[in-house]
C-alpha positions as CSV (number, residue, x, y, z in Angstrom):
1,M,84.0,85.9,153.9
2,N,84.3,82.4,152.4
3,I,87.6,81.8,150.7
4,W,87.1,78.2,149.7
5,P,85.4,78.8,146.4
6,K,88.4,81.0,145.4
7,I,90.8,78.3,146.4
8,G,88.7,75.7,144.5
9,R,88.9,77.8,141.3
10,V,92.6,78.2,141.7
11,V,93.0,74.5,142.1
12,V,90.8,73.8,139.0
13,V,92.9,76.4,136.9
14,L,96.1,74.8,138.1
15,A,94.9,71.3,137.3
16,L,93.8,72.3,133.8
17,S,97.1,74.1,133.2
18,F,99.1,71.0,134.3
19,S,97.0,68.8,132.0
20,L,97.7,71.0,129.0
21,G,101.4,71.2,129.5
22,P,102.4,74.8,130.2
23,H,103.5,73.8,133.7
24,W,107.0,73.2,132.4
25,A,107.3,76.8,131.3
26,L,105.9,78.0,134.6
27,L,108.4,75.9,136.5
28,Q,111.2,77.0,134.3
29,T,110.3,80.6,135.0
30,F,110.5,80.0,138.7
31,A,113.8,78.2,138.3
32,W,115.3,81.0,136.4
33,T,114.0,83.6,138.9
34,G,115.5,81.6,141.8
35,M,118.8,81.2,140.0
36,L,119.0,84.9,139.1
37,I,118.4,85.8,142.7
38,S,121.0,83.3,144.0
39,H,123.6,84.2,141.4
40,S,123.2,88.0,142.0
41,H,124.2,87.7,145.6
42,G,127.8,87.0,144.9
43,A,128.2,88.8,141.5
44,S,127.0,91.7,139.4
45,L,123.6,91.6,137.7
46,K,125.2,91.1,134.3
47,E,127.3,88.1,135.5
48,A,124.2,86.7,137.3
49,I,122.1,86.9,134.1
50,A,124.9,85.3,132.1
51,K,125.3,82.4,134.7
52,T,121.5,81.9,134.8
53,F,121.0,81.5,131.1
54,D,124.3,80.0,129.8
55,G,123.2,76.4,130.5
56,Q,126.4,75.5,132.3
57,H,125.1,76.1,135.8
58,P,121.7,74.4,136.1
59,C,119.9,74.3,139.4
60,G,118.1,71.2,140.9
61,L,114.8,72.5,139.5
62,C,116.2,72.9,136.0
63,L,117.5,69.3,136.1
64,F,114.1,68.1,137.3
65,I,112.3,70.0,134.5
66,E,114.7,68.6,131.9
67,K,114.0,65.0,133.1
68,G,110.3,65.6,133.2
69,R,110.2,67.0,129.6
70,A,112.3,64.1,128.3
71,A,110.0,61.5,130.0
72,E,106.9,63.3,128.7
73,K,108.4,63.4,125.2
74,Q,109.3,59.7,125.4
75,Q,105.8,58.8,126.6
76,K,104.3,60.7,123.6
77,Q,106.6,58.8,121.2
78,Q,105.5,55.5,122.7
79,Q,101.8,56.4,122.3
80,T,102.2,57.2,118.6
81,K,103.9,54.2,117.0
82,P,105.8,54.6,113.8
83,G,103.5,54.1,110.8
84,F,100.5,54.8,113.0
85,K,98.0,57.1,111.3
86,L,95.4,58.9,113.3
87,D,92.0,58.8,111.7
88,F,89.8,61.6,112.8
89,G,86.7,60.2,111.0
90,L,85.1,63.0,109.1
91,V,87.5,64.7,106.8
92,W,86.5,67.5,104.5
93,Q,86.9,66.6,100.8
94,P,86.1,69.0,98.0
95,T,83.2,68.0,95.8
96,S,82.0,69.3,92.6
97,F,78.6,71.1,92.7
98,S,76.6,72.2,89.7
99,F,74.0,74.9,89.7
100,E,72.3,73.5,86.6
101,C,68.7,72.5,87.1
102,A,67.9,68.9,86.3
103,R,64.3,69.8,85.5
104,E,62.7,72.4,83.4
105,P,62.4,75.7,85.3
106,I,59.0,76.9,86.4
107,T,58.1,80.2,84.9
108,A,56.6,82.9,87.0
109,F,53.6,83.6,84.8
110,E,52.1,80.9,82.6
111,S,50.5,82.6,79.6
112,S,48.7,79.5,78.4
113,A,46.8,79.2,81.8
114,L,43.0,79.4,81.6
115,S,41.6,82.6,83.1
116,R,38.3,83.0,84.7
117,S,35.6,84.2,82.4
118,D,32.8,85.0,84.9
119,Q,32.4,88.5,86.2
120,P,32.2,89.4,89.9
121,P,28.6,89.4,91.3
122,K,26.6,92.7,91.2
123,P,25.9,94.4,93.5
124,R,29.1,93.8,95.2
125,P,28.8,92.0,98.6
126,R,29.1,94.3,101.6
127,G,31.5,93.3,104.4
128,L,30.9,93.7,108.1
129,L,32.8,97.0,108.2
130,S,31.0,98.7,105.4
131,D,29.5,102.1,105.8
132,N,25.9,101.0,106.0
133,H,26.6,98.7,109.0
134,A,28.7,101.3,110.8
135,R,25.8,103.8,110.8
136,A,23.3,101.4,112.2
């Protein structure tokens, strides 16, 4: 059993997750879980939950997450300068469209067209699959 492809997939998923930004939420979840466990050792569950989410008792991981988010936000603000407008190139703009035909429409049947006046030849030509050839 080769476990390296599975580990490779996990590493790729984690790398993509960290590049997209949800790593802060994941780290915050771990921090809250750890805080809830540590606070519940010396108090009731209700007090542990209150201490965990009141914002007055942050753990080291919570402080790290706060600094990381602030640095990331500052970096984004530096990348987009005030007055800077992103131009995405192709932008949809509504246009007017008319279904009116610029030329005269073509009729399905032209009554003034010349018709053939000659009659088909007699006797009618026989094809390869006619009754006479099939009997022979």
